[in-house]
N, C-alpha and C positions, 0 to 999 in steps of 0.2 A: 162726655158723648162727643161734643165738637173736636175736643183733643183728641179723643180717638179717631174722629173720622179725617183729622188733619194729618195724623200719624199715617193712618192706613193711604190716603191720598198721596203722601210723601212717598210710602212703600211703592204704591202703585207707579209714580211718576219715575222713580229710581228703577222698578221692574221694566218701565217701557224704555228707558234709555240704556238698559242692558245691552240689547241687540247690537245698538250702535257701538257698545264699546267692544263686543265681540268681533264685529264687521272690522273695526279699525286695530285690531291685534296684531294682523299681519304687518302692521307699520313698524313693529318693534323687532321684526325679524332680523334686520341687519345688525342690530345690537347684539343679539344671542348668537350671531354666527362668529361671535370672537372667542375663539378658544384656544387653548394652550395646547399645540402640535409637537409631539416627540417624534423626531427623524431618528429612524434607526439606520447605522451604517450597512450599505449591502456589502453582501459577500463577495468581494472580488479578488479572486485569485490568478495568480499570473497565467498566462496561457502556455501552451504545450511549447511553441516556439520558445517563449522565454526560460523554460525548464530545459530544453536543449541547448539553448546557447549557453546556459550557466555551466552545463556539463562540458560541453566542448571548450570553454573557457578555463574549467577546471582540470581538463586532461587534453592536451594540444597536441599528442602524438597520435598518428594514426591506428586505428585498430583493424586487424585483419577482417576483411568481410564477412567469413564464416561466424565470427564472435560477434561483431559490429550491427549486423542485422537482429540479432536476437537482443542484445542489449539495449538497442535504441527502441524494440518493441516492448521491452520490459518497462522502461524509463517512461514511455508514454501511458501504459496502463498503471503503474505506479503513480503517475501524476495525478489521474482522474479519482484514484484511491485517497490519496494524499489530502486534496484539496477539497473532497466531498465533506459537505458542512456536518455529516455524521462521524468524521474521522477521529479515532482515539489511538494513540499508539499503545501498543501493548508488548511484552516480551516475546510470547509466543509467536505474533507477528513478526517481529524481527530475527527470531530463529528462523522463520520459514524464508524470509527473504534471504539472509545470509547462507541458508542451504542452498537455495537456487543460484545464487551468485557464484557460490564457490565450485558449484558443479559445472556451471557454463564455461568459466574461466579456469578450469582446473590446469589446463596447459599452459596456462600465462607464467610470465615470470613471475615469483611471488612479490616481490618490488613494485613490478607494473601493475600486477591485480591489485594490491592495496591502494595504489593511486588512483585507479580506476574507480574502484569502491569509494573512495573519500570523495571523488568528483561527482559522483552519481548521487550519493545520499546529500552531498552538500548542494547539489542542484535542484533538490526538492525542499531546501530548506531545514534540514534536520542535522543532527550531530551522528556522523559514522561511528565515533567512538562509542557511543551510547549503544548503538546498534550491536556492534561487535562485542562488547562488554557482556550486554545482555543475553546475546546468544551463546557466547562461550559458557557463562555462569549456567544456564539451563542445560545446556550440553552436559556439563560435569556433573550436575546433580542428577540426569536422568541415566547417564552411565553408572552413578553409584548405586543406582537400584536394583534389587534382586528381581524384579519383574513389573509388570504395569500396574499392580494394584498400587503400588508407590504413588501413580499419578492420579491422585485425587485431590481435588480442591480442599484445603483448610487453612483457615486464616490464622492459624496457630502453629502451623507444620513448617517445614524447610522452604527456602528460597522458593522452589519450584511449585509447591503446593501452594505457598501464598499467592504466587502469579497467577496459577490458575483459578484461585478463589476469588481474584480481582477481576478475572475475566468472567467467571461463573455470577459475580454479583452484577456485572454490566449485562449479562445475557438474561439473567432473571428480571432485570429493570426495563428491559426491551433495548438498551442502549448499546449491544455490543456491534460495533461496524465489521460485520464479517468481511472477508475478503481470502482470495485465494491462497495468499502466503500465510495468511492465519491456519487455513487447513492444511498446507504442507508444514507448518510448525508441528502441528499436532501430531502428525504422521511421523515427521522425524523423532519426536519426543519417545513414541512406540517404538520406531526403529532402534533407538539407541538403549532401550530396556530389552532389547531381544525379542519382543511381542511380534507375531506374524497373523494372529488369528485376526477374522474380521471383527470378531465378538467384542476385542478390547478396543479397536478404534470405535466400535459403535457405543461404548461404555463412556470412552472419554469425552466423545463429541458431545454425548446428551448431558454428561455432567456440566460441561461449561455452557449449555445452554444453545449449542450450535444444531443447524440441522444435517442429519446423516447424510440425506440426499446430495444437498449441495456439496458437502465435503467430499463424497465419493465421486461425483461429476468432476470437482476441480483436479482431485489426485490423478483420475485418468488423463485428463488433458495434459496434466503435468508430466506424467509418466510417458506419454506422447510425445512431448517436447524434448525430454533426454533423449529418447530413442531415435528421433530424428536428428538431434545433435550429434548424437555418437555416429549415426551412419555420416553425416557430413565430415565429421572430425576425420573417420577412417579414409574416405575420399580425397581429402585433403593430404593426408598422410601419405597416401599411394601418388598423389600426384607432385608432392615434394619429393620423393625417392626418386620418380621418374626424371625430375628435373635436375635433382642434384648429380645423377647417372648421365645425364645429357651434357651437364656443365663439365663433369669429369672427362668425359669424351673429347668435348671441344677444346679442353685445355691440353689433353694429349695430343690431339692434332696439331693444335698451334705449336706445342713445343716439338713434335717432330718435323714440321715445316721449317722451323727456327735454326734447327741443329745443323752445324756445318757439314757438308757432303764430303767424303774423302775423295781424293784424287787420284786415280790409279796411274802408276807408270805405263 
């Protein structure tokens, strides 16, 4: 009985000391704050100025203003696409960009156009040969099709169908990094098969997990840019023809002035 009482008294004394132990618990906080901290590297892409500087370093010859304005605007837009944390390269995107680039610089000397292309893609830290090769491969595959029905994602199909299947897989997983060059690539594929009906475009867009509304909006902007560029080229052509005519007239007048006059008896 006394033993029991002593045991009970010990328990009470221990219990009466418990609040003090709880009150003193914060003193342990400094030791518990020691934790292993994992530091993740921040996404630190180059600046737009860096990308522009690399482009100018890669192609040092002056580009006529009519083309340079558009090229510089595209470069800035693609800089933000390229260095977006969600960016993923794919062949359809490459086809879209190559199609835009070639149409913008269609009047350029082929050798110079190739050099501008290399400098442009190189400025973005990517491989221009891969862009060109992937675009040409998809073009060849699309041209060989008898119609748009062959533009179906198929992991076991031809190169084009496998490329579309990879895009569709990314779209299904919510990882498709959509941009306007991708939209143009889809449109170009349909164009190469000879398809013109809007329903074919809608089927293709939905099959790869893209939004038809976004694609239609970007295609309208793309067509508007090409229309303005075509008008600007026409004005430039007329200007050059006038300048050529004026130069010929100046040279003729200069030659006539320099010709010796005949002396009459």
